[in-house]
C-alpha positions as CSV (number, residue, x, y, z in Angstrom):
1,M,61.8,-62.3,-12.9
2,A,62.0,-60.4,-9.7
3,L,58.9,-60.1,-7.8
4,N,60.0,-56.8,-5.8
5,R,59.5,-54.7,-8.9
6,I,56.0,-53.6,-8.9
7,Y,54.6,-52.0,-11.9
8,Q,57.9,-51.1,-13.8
9,F,58.0,-50.9,-17.5
10,Y,60.4,-49.0,-19.9
11,G,59.6,-46.9,-23.0
12,G,56.2,-45.2,-22.3
13,V,53.1,-45.5,-24.5
14,H,53.3,-44.5,-28.1
15,P,50.1,-45.0,-29.9
16,R,50.2,-45.4,-33.7
17,E,47.0,-43.5,-34.1
18,A,49.0,-40.3,-33.2
19,K,46.6,-37.5,-33.6
20,F,43.6,-39.3,-35.4
21,S,41.2,-37.8,-32.6
22,N,42.1,-34.1,-33.3
23,G,38.8,-33.9,-35.6
24,V,36.6,-35.6,-33.1
25,A,34.5,-33.5,-30.5
26,I,35.4,-33.4,-27.0
27,A,32.9,-35.5,-25.0
28,S,32.2,-35.3,-21.2
29,A,32.8,-38.4,-19.1
30,P,29.9,-39.6,-17.3
31,L,29.9,-39.3,-13.3
32,L,31.0,-42.4,-11.5
33,P,29.0,-44.0,-8.6
34,Q,32.2,-43.8,-6.3
35,Y,35.6,-41.9,-6.3
36,T,38.7,-42.9,-4.5
37,V,40.8,-39.8,-4.0
38,P,44.3,-40.4,-2.7
39,L,45.7,-37.9,-0.4
40,V,49.0,-38.0,-1.7
41,M,48.8,-37.0,-5.6
42,H,52.3,-35.3,-5.3
43,I,55.7,-35.5,-4.1
44,G,55.9,-34.9,-0.4
45,A,53.8,-35.2,2.7
46,P,50.3,-36.7,2.4
47,A,47.4,-34.2,3.0
48,T,45.6,-34.5,6.4
49,P,41.8,-35.2,6.1
50,V,39.6,-32.4,7.0
51,V,36.3,-34.5,6.3
52,K,35.1,-37.3,8.1
53,V,32.8,-40.3,7.2
54,G,29.4,-39.2,6.6
55,D,30.1,-35.6,5.5
56,T,28.4,-34.1,2.5
57,V,30.9,-32.7,0.0
58,R,30.8,-30.8,-3.2
59,R,33.0,-30.6,-6.3
60,G,36.1,-28.6,-5.3
61,Q,35.7,-28.6,-1.6
62,L,38.9,-29.3,0.5
63,L,39.3,-33.0,1.4
64,G,42.9,-32.7,2.8
65,Q,44.9,-30.1,3.9
66,A,48.6,-30.0,3.0
67,S,50.6,-31.0,6.0
68,G,54.3,-29.9,5.3
69,F,56.3,-27.5,3.3
70,I,56.3,-30.1,0.5
71,S,52.7,-31.1,0.4
72,A,49.4,-30.0,-1.5
73,N,45.8,-29.4,-0.5
74,I,43.4,-32.1,-2.3
75,H,39.9,-31.3,-3.4
76,S,36.8,-33.3,-4.1
77,P,36.3,-34.2,-7.9
78,T,32.4,-34.2,-7.3
79,S,29.7,-33.8,-4.8
80,G,28.4,-36.7,-2.6
81,K,29.0,-38.4,0.9
82,V,32.2,-39.5,2.3
83,K,31.9,-43.1,2.5
84,A,35.2,-44.0,4.1
85,L,38.8,-42.8,5.0
86,D,40.9,-45.7,4.2
87,F,44.0,-46.8,2.3
88,C,44.1,-47.5,-1.5
89,P,47.1,-48.7,-3.8
90,G,49.1,-45.9,-5.5
91,A,50.8,-46.3,-8.7
92,A,54.0,-47.9,-7.2
93,G,51.8,-50.4,-5.2
94,A,52.3,-48.7,-1.7
95,Q,49.1,-48.1,0.4
96,L,48.2,-44.5,0.4
97,P,45.6,-42.7,2.6
98,C,42.6,-42.1,0.7
99,V,38.9,-40.3,0.8
100,V,36.2,-42.6,-0.8
101,I,33.3,-40.4,-1.9
102,E,29.9,-41.9,-2.9
103,S,28.6,-39.6,-5.8
104,D,25.3,-38.2,-5.6
105,G,25.0,-37.7,-9.2
106,E,24.5,-33.9,-9.2
107,D,28.1,-32.8,-9.4
108,M,27.2,-29.6,-7.4
109,A,30.2,-27.2,-7.0
110,A,31.5,-25.7,-3.7
111,E,32.1,-21.9,-3.2
112,P,34.9,-21.1,-5.4
113,L,38.0,-19.1,-3.9
114,K,37.4,-15.5,-3.8
115,P,39.3,-13.6,-6.6
116,I,42.2,-11.5,-5.6
117,P,41.3,-7.9,-6.8
118,D,43.9,-6.2,-8.8
119,W,46.0,-9.2,-8.6
120,H,48.6,-7.6,-10.9
121,N,49.8,-5.4,-7.7
122,A,49.1,-8.1,-5.0
123,A,52.0,-9.1,-2.9
124,P,53.8,-12.1,-4.2
125,E,53.2,-13.9,-0.8
126,E,49.4,-13.4,-1.2
127,L,49.5,-14.9,-4.7
128,I,51.6,-17.9,-3.6
129,K,49.4,-18.5,-0.6
130,R,46.3,-18.7,-3.2
131,V,48.2,-21.2,-5.4
132,G,48.9,-23.4,-2.3
133,E,45.0,-22.9,-1.2
134,A,44.1,-24.1,-4.7
135,G,46.3,-27.4,-4.4
136,I,48.1,-26.5,-8.0
137,V,50.9,-29.0,-8.6
138,G,53.2,-29.6,-11.6
139,M,52.1,-31.9,-14.4
140,G,55.2,-33.8,-14.2
141,G,55.6,-37.4,-12.6
142,A,56.2,-35.9,-9.3
143,G,53.3,-33.6,-8.9
144,F,55.6,-31.0,-7.2
145,P,53.5,-28.3,-5.3
146,T,53.6,-25.2,-7.4
147,A,53.4,-22.9,-4.3
148,V,56.8,-24.4,-3.2
149,K,58.3,-23.6,-6.5
150,L,57.2,-20.2,-6.4
151,S,58.5,-19.7,-2.8
152,I,62.0,-20.6,-3.4
């Protein structure tokens, strides 16, 4: 067995239960005491941290600013304090820059982005900018930044 192949497998996951859970109510997961948020959750350049150790953050607050054309903003999953700016292992085993947040258990939300009035008639550039600010990426394996897709 080759040791240079990290976390590779073929075939995917195919649970036999199929849709057995479709009759069960959706439940909210409890808040965790700590969150490790990679600044690379997409293809492209890592986001640049805009928070520092000791900062108080809220759910939805910007943690990392997109740092290149193919990059995406990263936001906080909950409220709490920034415990560390560190490196964490990614899915392929590489060390990625990350923000470690110690949850305060409150899950307080940040101020949301202001709505674009009459978005049907807004300039495409304004809408693309807002999609980029929101950090929206595709749901495929690469997490390609949607603002990039819309601008090409």
